[in-house]
PAMAR-105972 format. One record per residue (C-alpha): x, y, z. Coordinates in steps of 0.001 Angstrom, whole numbers, padded with zeros to 6 digits, always signed. Layout:
% residues N
XYZ...
***
This chain:
% residues 632
+152479+111258+129340+151149+110665+125804+147599+111447+126954+148715+114787+128391+150680+115518+125207+147673+114749+123004+145438+116970+125150+148181+119639+125206+148237+119891+129017+151557+121656+128555+151821+123278+131962+150571+120288+133923+152745+117715+132159+156071+118662+133808+154398+118940+137227+152928+115460+136941+156209+114044+135626+157930+115571+138654+155450+113958+141034+155989+110642+139267+159724+110924+139803+159215+111440+143525+160700+114939+143524+159118+117962+145183+157103+120186+142853+158457+123756+142829+155801+126297+143691+156652+128553+140773+157040+126363+137678+157142+129103+135063+159493+132057+135317+161492+134271+132987+164760+133083+131474+166618+135127+134045+165376+132979+136923+164184+129578+135791+163189+126866+138239+164387+123297+137899+162002+120426+137165+162624+116719+136661+161181+115190+133505+161214+111773+131930+162839+111213+128546+163616+107784+127103+163394+106115+130463+165868+108535+132056+165183+111479+134342+166430+114765+132910+166437+118213+134486+164479+120793+132528+164410+124490+133327+160951+126063+133114+161037+129290+131150+159125+131682+128955+160563+134289+126625+161946+137318+128387+162426+140184+125851+165484+141525+127653+167241+138164+127247+166677+137577+123525+167969+139365+120445+165528+139060+117529+166583+141262+114595+164652+142442+111535+166913+142111+108470+165651+144589+105888+168733+146230+104375+171422+144864+102093+174104+145471+104724+172105+143521+107313+171573+140653+104867+175294+140492+104170+176017+140614+107908+173584+137737+108456+175098+135723+105588+178599+136180+107037+177410+135086+110475+175654+131994+109077+178712+131050+107010+180822+130823+110157+178439+128486+112021+178419+124673+112145+174583+124753+112201+171573+127054+112280+167788+126686+112411+165430+128225+109880+161811+128446+108803+160266+129739+105578+157207+131935+106015+154698+132073+103147+151293+133507+102370+148280+131194+102677+147545+130591+098986+146182+127089+098262+147159+124447+095730+150912+124986+095957+150510+128586+094776+152010+129998+097993+154634+132757+097876+157669+133067+100161+157398+136234+102282+160054+135852+105024+162791+133536+106267+163679+133345+109981+167086+132103+111142+168340+131157+114637+172096+131425+115085+172391+130827+118863+170030+130384+121830+168171+133660+122197+169483+135032+118878+167356+135034+115720+166966+137028+112514+163833+137791+110465+164377+138538+106779+161532+139812+104545+161507+138416+100984+159808+140246+098110+158055+138485+095212+161137+138048+093014+163171+136718+095945+166175+139013+095298+166861+139164+099062+167735+135444+099013+170808+136127+096894+172816+137152+099974+172079+133912+101874+171772+131518+098925+175335+130176+099272+174985+129345+102985+171582+127726+102422+173127+125449+099796+176387+124891+101741+176776+121108+102355+179096+121717+105337+176527+123556+107486+173799+121615+109337+170259+123000+109179+167377+122379+111602+163680+123164+111396+160234+122056+112497+158227+120538+109623+161289+121309+107525+159781+119935+104297+157653+123056+103911+160763+125240+104141+162544+123010+101588+159544+123341+099221+159378+127141+099605+163108+127519+098854+162884+125141+095856+160505+127674+094279+163531+129982+094153+165853+127244+092842+167553+126812+096219+168141+123233+097374+168846+123217+101097+172288+121624+101544+174060+119962+104455+172819+117507+107077+169169+118336+107836+167318+117845+111134+163545+118082+111567+162356+118311+115183+158875+117167+114101+160237+113956+112552+162613+113371+115462+159710+113538+117915+157618+111340+115614+160253+108600+115921+160499+109113+119695+156733+109222+120403+154865+108258+117194+151361+108592+118640+151842+111802+120643+151251+115371+119494+154206+116706+117500+153174+120321+117954+156243+122471+118622+154710+124007+121742+154237+120531+123265+157773+119387+122396+159352+122637+123640+157501+122355+126928+158455+118720+127340+162150+118847+126449+163421+122328+127278+160677+123556+129610+159854+126417+127253+156379+127931+126893+155823+129512+123476+154158+132915+123396+150530+132729+122332+150050+136438+121621+152952+138168+119930+153978+139707+116612+154613+137560+113523+158314+138385+113616+158722+137383+117278+156631+134232+116737+158839+132905+113914+162072+133988+115578+160958+132223+118736+160137+129099+116692+163619+128774+115167+165237+129730+118480+163403+126858+120195+164191+124403+117364+167917+125174+117635+167772+124461+121373+165708+121298+120876+168080+119750+118332+170708+118421+120810+168026+117223+123269+166108+115333+120591+169325+113975+119066+170256+112496+122457+166766+111018+122831+167061+109397+119376+170377+107854+120457+168844+106499+123686+166108+104761+121671+168548+103625+118941+166712+105649+116281+169664+107763+115109+170261+105754+111914+166543+105598+111145+166466+109400+111370+169715+109976+109444+169422+107327+106716+165660+107059+106169+163428+109876+107420+165655+112870+106603+166685+111727+103077+163021+110832+102499+162032+114399+103422+164186+115639+100520+162753+113002+098163+159170+113908+099127+159857+117623+098640+161135+116887+095128+158106+114682+094440+155633+117293+095694+157362+120039+093711+156876+118007+090533+153193+117329+091170+151010+115337+088784+148938+116401+085784+145226+115619+085527+143106+115738+082395+140222+118021+083356+138322+117026+080203+138247+113388+081336+137027+114478+084788+134268+116634+083242+132974+113669+081217+133105+111464+084329+131200+114086+086320+128417+114225+083711+128258+110420+083560+128130+110089+087353+125400+112712+087584+123289+110570+085226+124089+107438+087258+123096+109216+090487+119768+110360+089031+118981+106861+087714+119890+105214+091037+117755+107770+092873+114691+107059+090714+115143+103291+091193+115379+103767+094979+112193+105882+095012+110400+103217+092948+111517+100405+095295+110585+102476+098371+107226+103489+096923+107893+107127+097814+110328+109993+097389+112585+111002+100306+115990+112498+101037+118402+109577+100514+121200+111607+102104+119273+111911+105383+120080+108965+107708+116848+109696+109638+114569+109548+106590+116481+106577+105106+116182+104622+108359+112449+105259+108573+111931+104079+104963+114059+100922+105318+112986+099796+108778+109589+101380+109575+108064+101344+106093+109777+098356+104376+110687+096453+107591+113910+095038+106107+115314+093982+109515+113668+092643+112634+116522+093505+114981+117607+097021+114062+120548+098998+115429+120175+102593+116562+122701+105382+116936+123259+107396+120128+120772+109995+118866+118041+107361+118566+118076+107158+114757+118300+103894+112856+121884+102947+111922+122194+103020+108114+125955+102718+107696+127681+100774+104942+128079+097681+107139+124307+097524+107741+123432+098036+104069+126061+095508+102922+124391+092806+105040+121021+093646+103496+122315+093939+099918+122209+090195+099096+118461+089989+099820+117143+093486+099158+117675+095379+095904+116987+098746+097542+120026+098279+099820+122201+097522+096761+120926+100617+094998+121566+102844+098035+125157+101565+098193+125523+102331+094458+124021+105806+094955+126449+106530+097805+129442+105325+095791+128555+107560+092831+127943+110565+095101+131268+110088+096904+133229+109635+093666+131698+112747+092142+131982+115068+095169+135259+113843+096704+137291+113298+093537+135789+113998+090118+134462+117495+090936+137066+118269+093625+140299+117463+091746+140012+120312+089170+139703+122786+092069+143063+121552+093406+145024+122276+090228+147788+124844+090748+147434+128063+088751+151241+128260+088646+151937+125054+086708+148559+123381+086055+149423+120355+088193+148130+118836+091443+150578+118805+094357+149524+116370+097093+151094+116823+100539+152796+113568+101620+153197+113576+105397+155704+111444+107274+154561+112049+110848+150906+110973+110846+150510+107171+110837+151974+105435+113898+152950+102482+111672+155396+104632+109700+153309+104738+106530+153016+107999+104625+149703+109826+104425+148516+111853+101443+146532+115090+101774+144949+117719+099532+144084+115555+097720+144263+112206+099495+145402+110062+096566+145647+106951+098746+141862+106834+099186+140927+106810+095498+138744+103673+095307+140186+100944+093072+137921+098017+093997+135025+099242+091850+135061+099849+088109+133928+103475+088352+136428+104155+091134+139288+102801+089035+138303+105083+086144+139394+108133+088200+142997+106973+087730+142444+107409+083993+142379+111182+084544+145981+111203+085866+148216+111668+082831+151908+112315+081965+153200+115889+081931+153443+116095+078113+153718+114020+074942+157359+113108+075687+156354+111191+078819+154415+108079+079808+153014+106941+083143+154829+104143+084991+153540+102328+088068+155799+100055+090169+153990+098062+092849+155303+095695+095521+153463+092380+095228+152001+091039+098506+154744+092743+100498+153120+092257+103926+152652+088505+103412+156278+088204+102288+157439+090084+105388+155251+087879+107623+156636+084700+106041+160180+086016+106506+159635+087103+110131+157932+083826+111029+160467+081729+109059+157532+079657+107778+159054+077065+105416+155867+076454+103378+155213+080134+102685+158883+080903+101991+159100+077996+099554+155888+079103+097782+157175+082662+097351+160623+081517+096212+159082+079260+093555+156637+082008+092511+153581+079930+093356+150317+081698+094130+150372+082068+097923+146584+082029+098338+146243+078837+096279+149083+077264+098299+147345+078269+101541+143996+076920+100323+145546+073563+099401+147034+073270+102909+144012+074485+104861+141394+072525+102891+143723+069512+102449+143433+069173+098669+145947+069044+095823+146940+072435+094379+145149+071726+091081+141951+070883+093007+141723+074307+094703+138488+076035+093685+138068+079821+093303+135931+079813+096468+138670+078017+098428+141246+080525+097196+138964+083435+098133+138627+082091+101672+142367+081433+101938+143128+084987+100780+140826+086377+103464+142562+084197+106075+146081+085148+104900+145390+088849+105288+142923+088516+108161+145393+086646+110376+147933+089470+110000+145324+091941+111217+144302+089758+114158+141044+088548+112623+138914+086374+114929+136531+083578+113986+133687+086086+114278+135458+088621+112024+136310+085973+109442+132736+084638+109454+131451+088178+108771+133922+088825+105936+133334+085467+104239+129621+085273+105065+130047+081809+106645+129161+080427+110068+131349+081209+113043+132051+077495+113568+133254+077062+109961+135465+080154+110336+136914+078750+113565+137695+075445+111804+139468+077279+108965+141597+079287+111433+142419+076157+113442+143441+074323+110271+145513+077340+109162+147458+077433+112419+148041+073686+112258+149487+073920+108746+151339+077207+109332+152521+076680+112896+155444+079093+112420+152969+081936+111789+151143+081062+115018+154467+080992+116873+155395+084416+115436+152051+085831+116601+152435+084420+120125+156066+085561+120379+155134+089085+119190+152450+089389+121870+154705+088009+124621+157561+090326+123658+155186+093283+123587+153889+092400+127055+157436+092479+128340+158671+095653+126579+155352+097473+125960+156445+098157+122403+157191+096292+119156+159732+097128+116445+159935+097047+112661+162814+095639+110634+164646+098988+111017+163867+099368+114732+160934+101808+114364+158872+101426+117533+155135+101216+118086+154373+101669+121775+151610+099405+123129+151002+100696+126624+147661+098855+126854+149133+095409+126123+148850+094442+129812+145501+096124+130388+142908+094282+132470+140240+095379+130007+139951+092529+127504+138827+094778+124615+141634+097299+125146+144189+094527+125579+142906+092717+122464+143396+095825+120340+146980+096147+121580+147627+092444+120895+146434+092808+117301+148796+095769+116891+151644+093703+118372+151202+091230+115511+150517+093678+112688+152556+096808+113497+155987+095206+112877+154764+093873+109513+152965+097001+108325+155748+099213+109708+158428+097140+107976+156540+097483+104676+156621+101258+105257+160358+101149+106034+161092+099169+102870+159245+101457+100457+160804+104522+102147+164316+103135+101551+163363+102360+097941+162086+105923+097447+165278+107451+098851+167490+105238+096654+165408+105866+093515+165325+109648+094097+169089+109782+094588+169726+107598+091529+167489+109718+089260+169331+112854+090412+172787+111292+090107+172123+110124+086546+170504+113490+085662+167506+111699+084128+164356+113435+082914+162019+110835+084472+160573+111789+087864+158991+109972+090813+155687+111794+091359+153394+109723+093627+153473+107153+096419+150290+105211+097189+150534+102395+099756+152994+099911+098181+153058+101622+094779+155368+104249+093272+154277+106273+090242+156567+107986+087742+156490+110462+084895+158581+108256+082592+160433+109912+079705+159923+107905+076513+163683+107779+075812+164420+106362+079292+161875+103524+079471+164258+100569+079597+166851+101988+081992+164321+103466+084459+162040+100427+084481+164849+097933+085170+166609+100153+087753+163405+100925+089683+162666+097183+089915+166230+096533+091097+166180+099295+093733+162743+098292+095050+163697+094608+095285+166984+095323+097041+165769+097975+099501+165931+095376+102318+167001+091752+101873+164605+089230+103439+164366+085426+103447+161586+085884+100899+162395+087650+097604+160510+090880+096882+158490+090973+093686+157695+094223+091883+155004+094546+089218+155608+097350+086711+153190+098767+084176+153546+101563+081620+150704+103421+079930+149195+106697+078713+147603+107288+082154+147636+105875+085691+144803+103422+084978+146637+101925+081994+149939+101773+083903+148434+100014+086903
***
């Protein structure tokens, strides 16, 4: 089923599901609404009957609302409903500069309204009260975009919200969440591919309104109702507020960085040419491979790509870097090029003309683990392991002189979750007494006193601590630490002997996944592992690693989501000027008003620590500064 959904085999999916259920496949699977045929489909382990249908114009009532009387009629109709579906339609302007052009509403199956909105948004006045009404439920698909568009007109969508995209994400996290796929799967509806804009958006909200009860039932079957109601939907509102705020960047700082990087790139290029004894196109994998392996003969056993070229990826160059200066210089050259093109020169082009700020799009329904993803720009990928990469954060600054930057970061959250899940006494005790966990691990694994742990021992222990959670093998550990496979195997064996509870947790996670074909986070978010019982050892191994890591990584995502919801609601309740503006992995970033430093700092720490109570206490590191680099 998920394969068909990903490939969007929308027509074939119900037929195959019917065959799987043992029922006869109707000859005519798609008909008009006036004469639908019945098909069996699977949903949450149960067989449900779905009627196949496409839109039949004579059976729908889609109305253009372009007069004041019609708008008032629509507003009166909406006011008398317990729920309606809606979607905001905008132009395609980039960088958060979009303008609202229409709003479509669905009031009943087959009944929808399409309301044009002019630049000033005066047409919204008629429906503003019902949009804000906390008593009326609202549904949509990718509802955050609609919330953002309405916020531009000072309208906060009120009432209990339901997003069919997020509901399906909880039900099938790794499937396609495209509305056409979901409609086909749950209500047997085929969206029109060629139709007018008005009909397209009316059809969208019509389908969403019909999907809401089906998806709600599916959430209940999988015990995801509370996760949807208390985490994902409130988070949608918090993210919309965060994205509306945006973040300011200092374009002058970026310009200086760009000039500096251009000099660094030119210097690195000249050094590479000198070491190679010739000039060539460093950006061409073909030419680079020929220089490194035909001309300089840096490796005896070379790898080649499918096209027959030498492999010159980062992993290959990193192995060569210790012995060959040219490999080090090429890695430097690539880092500078990526920093300049992906961030330093790109960020100014993403600044909104409306408010001079950057508005990243934080998406909830991308990562199967539950983690948020950041797009346009992807702030989560800004490199922080290198000095020049970290400097990019120095360009992110407070909104004005009355504000500072504040960063609040969970400390080693995944290790704390692992210790809590595994109930490992040694790790729990180390965290409770605020001892360095990697030093504690090194002392146990290498059988020395804590004060005898060397930096190299700690480095190896840190790699093991994180590597184990990600299913690292002796081979993987040997590669990461640049040690022999036998030494890596000894370290892992010693680790499991000293931390037997961690080993037991790993084995139990795999066994439970084999039985259920899914694992769950602390809040019950599921990651389906349909390959856990595969006969293919590589495929099965990948699923086993996910069985160990997904509950930990997913629980970390759950925890920071709860913290974000609580912080957002607290800031609003207290009517504070400080704003949450970014989320990056386990870190939250704020525009902190100078007058609110003490209250916001202490409350954010409290709300992050108490988001979920574990056997291991959460620790939050907070920094304040004139930019993101200083704060972090």
